[in-house]
MIMAR-550700 format. One record per residue (C-alpha): residue in one letter; residue number from 1; x, y, z. Coordinates in steps of 0.001 Angstrom, whole numbers, plus 524288, in hexadecimal, padded with zeros to 5 digits. Layout:
BEGIN
code->a | pos->NUM | X->X | Y->Y | Z->Z
...
***
This chain:
BEGIN
code->h | pos->1 | X->1CC93 | Y->5EFD9 | Z->AA3C6
code->g | pos->2 | X->1D0F0 | Y->5F033 | Z->A944A
code->e | pos->3 | X->1D6A8 | Y->5FA3C | Z->A8CF4
code->n | pos->4 | X->1CD59 | Y->60632 | Z->A9091
code->a | pos->5 | X->1D24C | Y->605D1 | Z->A9D24
code->l | pos->6 | X->1D909 | Y->60F88 | Z->AA617
code->d | pos->7 | X->1E025 | Y->6083F | Z->AB282
code->l | pos->8 | X->1E15D | Y->614B7 | Z->ABEB3
code->h | pos->9 | X->1E17B | Y->60A5F | Z->ACAB2
code->g | pos->10 | X->1E9EC | Y->60D4D | Z->AD347
code->f | pos->11 | X->1ECFD | Y->6192E | Z->ACEB9
code->h | pos->12 | X->1EF6E | Y->62544 | Z->AD73F
code->h | pos->13 | X->1E3B1 | Y->62F4D | Z->AD6E3
code->t | pos->14 | X->1EDA7 | Y->63B73 | Z->ACF37
code->t | pos->15 | X->1F29E | Y->63059 | Z->AC53A
code->a | pos->16 | X->1E70B | Y->62AA7 | Z->AC2C2
code->q | pos->17 | X->1E0E2 | Y->6390C | Z->ABEA7
code->f | pos->18 | X->1EBA5 | Y->63B68 | Z->AB54B
code->v | pos->19 | X->1E98B | Y->62DF4 | Z->AAE87
code->l | pos->20 | X->1DC42 | Y->631BA | Z->AAD50
code->r | pos->21 | X->1DE4D | Y->63FB3 | Z->AA862
code->y | pos->22 | X->1E928 | Y->63A84 | Z->A9D20
code->v | pos->23 | X->1E1D5 | Y->62FD2 | Z->A99F0
code->f | pos->24 | X->1D4D5 | Y->63932 | Z->A97C1
code->a | pos->25 | X->1DD09 | Y->6428C | Z->A9141
code->f | pos->26 | X->1E78C | Y->63A79 | Z->A88F8
code->k | pos->27 | X->1E1A5 | Y->62CB9 | Z->A8768
code->l | pos->28 | X->1D52E | Y->62BA6 | Z->A87DD
code->r | pos->29 | X->1D2C0 | Y->62AED | Z->A78F8
code->d | pos->30 | X->1DC6D | Y->61DD2 | Z->A7A3D
code->f | pos->31 | X->1D48F | Y->6179F | Z->A83AE
code->m | pos->32 | X->1C879 | Y->61AFA | Z->A7C38
code->h | pos->33 | X->1CD91 | Y->61770 | Z->A6F4B
code->e | pos->34 | X->1CF19 | Y->6098C | Z->A768A
code->m | pos->35 | X->1C102 | Y->60AE6 | Z->A79B1
code->d | pos->36 | X->1B46C | Y->60560 | Z->A72A9
code->e | pos->37 | X->1A692 | Y->60E10 | Z->A735B
code->s | pos->38 | X->1A0A2 | Y->605CA | Z->A7DC4
code->s | pos->39 | X->1B048 | Y->60389 | Z->A88A2
code->d | pos->40 | X->1B2FE | Y->60CC1 | Z->A9133
code->l | pos->41 | X->1BF80 | Y->61210 | Z->A9927
code->v | pos->42 | X->1C42C | Y->60ACF | Z->AA2BA
code->i | pos->43 | X->1C943 | Y->611B6 | Z->AB023
code->v | pos->44 | X->1CF49 | Y->60884 | Z->ABA05
code->t | pos->45 | X->1CFDF | Y->60E06 | Z->AC75C
code->g | pos->46 | X->1D002 | Y->60357 | Z->AD0AD
code->k | pos->47 | X->1C7D0 | Y->5FDF5 | Z->ADB95
code->g | pos->48 | X->1CDCC | Y->605F0 | Z->AE619
code->r | pos->49 | X->1D498 | Y->5F9A8 | Z->AECED
code->h | pos->50 | X->1E1E2 | Y->60120 | Z->AEF19
code->s | pos->51 | X->1DB9C | Y->60EC0 | Z->AF268
code->g | pos->52 | X->1DC7C | Y->60B6F | Z->B0219
code->k | pos->53 | X->1CFAD | Y->60E1E | Z->B03F7
code->n | pos->54 | X->1C9B8 | Y->60362 | Z->AF9A6
code->q | pos->55 | X->1C461 | Y->60EBF | Z->AF1E2
code->q | pos->56 | X->1C31A | Y->61267 | Z->AE396
code->v | pos->57 | X->1CA43 | Y->61F79 | Z->AE66F
code->l | pos->58 | X->1D101 | Y->61E77 | Z->AD80E
code->k | pos->59 | X->1C3E1 | Y->619C4 | Z->AD218
code->q | pos->60 | X->1BCB6 | Y->6265D | Z->AD871
code->f | pos->61 | X->1C70E | Y->62F5E | Z->AD330
code->v | pos->62 | X->1C6DC | Y->62BC4 | Z->AC522
code->i | pos->63 | X->1B83C | Y->62AC2 | Z->AC4FC
code->e | pos->64 | X->1BA5F | Y->63B45 | Z->ACAF7
code->e | pos->65 | X->1C506 | Y->63E89 | Z->AC2A0
code->l | pos->66 | X->1BF14 | Y->637A1 | Z->AB5A3
code->l | pos->67 | X->1B12E | Y->64424 | Z->AB8CD
code->s | pos->68 | X->1BB90 | Y->64EB7 | Z->ABB5B
code->f | pos->69 | X->1BE95 | Y->64DB6 | Z->AAC83
code->q | pos->70 | X->1B78F | Y->656CC | Z->AA3AA
code->p | pos->71 | X->1AD06 | Y->64F76 | Z->A9FEC
code->p | pos->72 | X->1AC7F | Y->64791 | Z->AAB66
code->v | pos->73 | X->1B0C4 | Y->6381A | Z->AA7A8
code->e | pos->74 | X->1A789 | Y->62F83 | Z->AAD14
code->c | pos->75 | X->1AB1B | Y->621EF | Z->AB144
code->r | pos->76 | X->1A401 | Y->61676 | Z->AB406
code->k | pos->77 | X->1A76A | Y->60EA0 | Z->ABF0B
code->y | pos->78 | X->1AB4C | Y->5FE4E | Z->AB914
code->s | pos->79 | X->1A127 | Y->5F78E | Z->AC051
code->a | pos->80 | X->1A8A0 | Y->5EA84 | Z->ABC65
code->d | pos->81 | X->1B46B | Y->5F122 | Z->AC366
code->s | pos->82 | X->1B218 | Y->5FA3A | Z->ACE64
code->g | pos->83 | X->1C430 | Y->60040 | Z->ACB6F
code->v | pos->84 | X->1BE65 | Y->6024E | Z->ABDAA
code->l | pos->85 | X->1B67A | Y->60F91 | Z->AB88B
code->r | pos->86 | X->1B428 | Y->60FC1 | Z->AAA5B
code->i | pos->87 | X->1B0C1 | Y->61B33 | Z->AA098
code->k | pos->88 | X->1A853 | Y->61CA5 | Z->A95C4
code->k | pos->89 | X->1AF93 | Y->61EEB | Z->A88EE
code->s | pos->90 | X->1A65D | Y->62996 | Z->A85BB
code->q | pos->91 | X->1A848 | Y->630B2 | Z->A920C
code->l | pos->92 | X->1B6EB | Y->62FA9 | Z->A8E87
code->l | pos->93 | X->1B4AE | Y->636B7 | Z->A8126
code->p | pos->94 | X->1B5A6 | Y->6454F | Z->A8458
code->y | pos->95 | X->1C280 | Y->641FF | Z->A8859
code->i | pos->96 | X->1CA41 | Y->63EF9 | Z->A7C91
code->n | pos->97 | X->1C78A | Y->64E96 | Z->A77B7
code->d | pos->98 | X->1D5ED | Y->6515B | Z->A7A16
code->e | pos->99 | X->1D033 | Y->66006 | Z->A79B6
code->q | pos->100 | X->1C800 | Y->65EE7 | Z->A84BE
code->n | pos->101 | X->1CF68 | Y->65684 | Z->A8E31
code->y | pos->102 | X->1CAEF | Y->6592C | Z->A99DD
code->a | pos->103 | X->1D5DC | Y->64CFC | Z->A9E9C
code->a | pos->104 | X->1E0D0 | Y->6533B | Z->A98A1
code->k | pos->105 | X->1DDBB | Y->661EB | Z->A9C6D
code->q | pos->106 | X->1E0D3 | Y->65B94 | Z->AA94A
code->l | pos->107 | X->1ED01 | Y->65369 | Z->AA863
***
């Protein structure tokens, strides 16, 4: 999925939540530095084959977690791979301001 991918596949919800908040709080500039204007941040959640119910439980959790951020981060489902979410670079810009970074305050 390239350099701009955050792979959460196989993570427990609390671990995925911590990684999301950590990346948005402290590593987002690094991700964005590698992105051109048309790039998206890719989050790999997996397809839910190991969930026991064959449902995308982690994917839904990640969507809800990102929507709980202030401002909410909206991600798009990637049609070529159901185990992937994509976030436009413009959605990430509010989180590179360290003084107002919601994710950093949640850690």
